[in-house]
C-alpha positions in Angstrom: 6.1 34.0 -22.7 2.5 35.1 -21.5 -0.9 33.9 -23.0 -3.7 36.9 -23.4 -6.8 35.9 -21.2 -9.6 34.8 -23.6 -12.7 37.6 -23.3 -15.7 36.3 -21.5 -18.8 36.6 -23.6 -21.6 38.9 -22.7 -24.7 37.1 -21.6 -26.4 37.8 -25.2 -23.6 36.3 -26.8 -23.1 33.1 -25.0 -21.8 30.1 -26.6 -24.9 27.9 -27.9 -23.2 24.8 -26.1 -22.6 26.6 -22.7 -26.1 26.4 -20.7 -27.3 29.8 -19.8 -26.7 30.9 -16.1 -28.8 30.7 -13.1 -29.2 34.4 -13.2 -29.7 34.9 -17.1 -32.7 32.1 -16.6 -34.1 34.0 -13.7 -34.1 37.2 -15.8 -36.1 35.5 -18.7 -38.5 34.3 -16.7 -38.9 37.6 -14.7 -39.0 39.2 -17.8 -41.6 36.4 -19.5 -44.2 36.3 -16.5 -43.6 39.3 -14.4 -41.7 39.5 -11.2 -44.4 37.8 -9.2 -47.9 36.6 -9.0 -48.9 40.3 -8.1 -48.3 41.0 -11.2 -50.8 39.3 -13.2 -54.0 40.6 -14.2 -56.6 39.6 -11.5 -59.9 40.8 -13.5 -61.3 37.4 -13.5 -60.8 36.6 -9.5 -62.4 39.9 -9.1 -64.9 38.7 -11.2 -65.6 35.5 -9.6 -65.8 37.1 -6.0 -68.0 40.0 -7.1 -70.8 37.6 -8.3 -70.1 35.4 -5.5 -71.2 38.3 -2.9 -74.0 39.5 -5.0 -75.4 36.1 -5.3 -74.8 35.3 -1.7 -76.7 38.8 -0.6 -79.8 38.0 -3.2 -79.9 34.5 -1.3 -79.5 36.2 2.1 -82.4 38.4 0.9 -85.0 35.6 -0.2 -84.2 33.7 2.8 -85.1 36.4 5.1 -88.4 37.3 3.1 -89.4 33.6 3.0 -88.8 33.4 6.6 -91.4 36.3 7.5 -93.8 34.9 4.9 -93.8 31.6 6.5 -93.9 33.3 9.9 -97.1 35.5 9.0 
């Protein structure tokens, strides 16, 4: 007499007592956070860098003007 092989549940139909596989957890994290840091929005970082560049340029210009006026 042979016994039928048990069916393997689909990933979405896993028994709640069984922990999800590593692949399933990785897929869930990728779906939630994106596939990497390059997929994340960079608007704030771009604004910070742009503000730094503008303020540095203004400060450098004021320093040059102050040096020119001090020499005269």
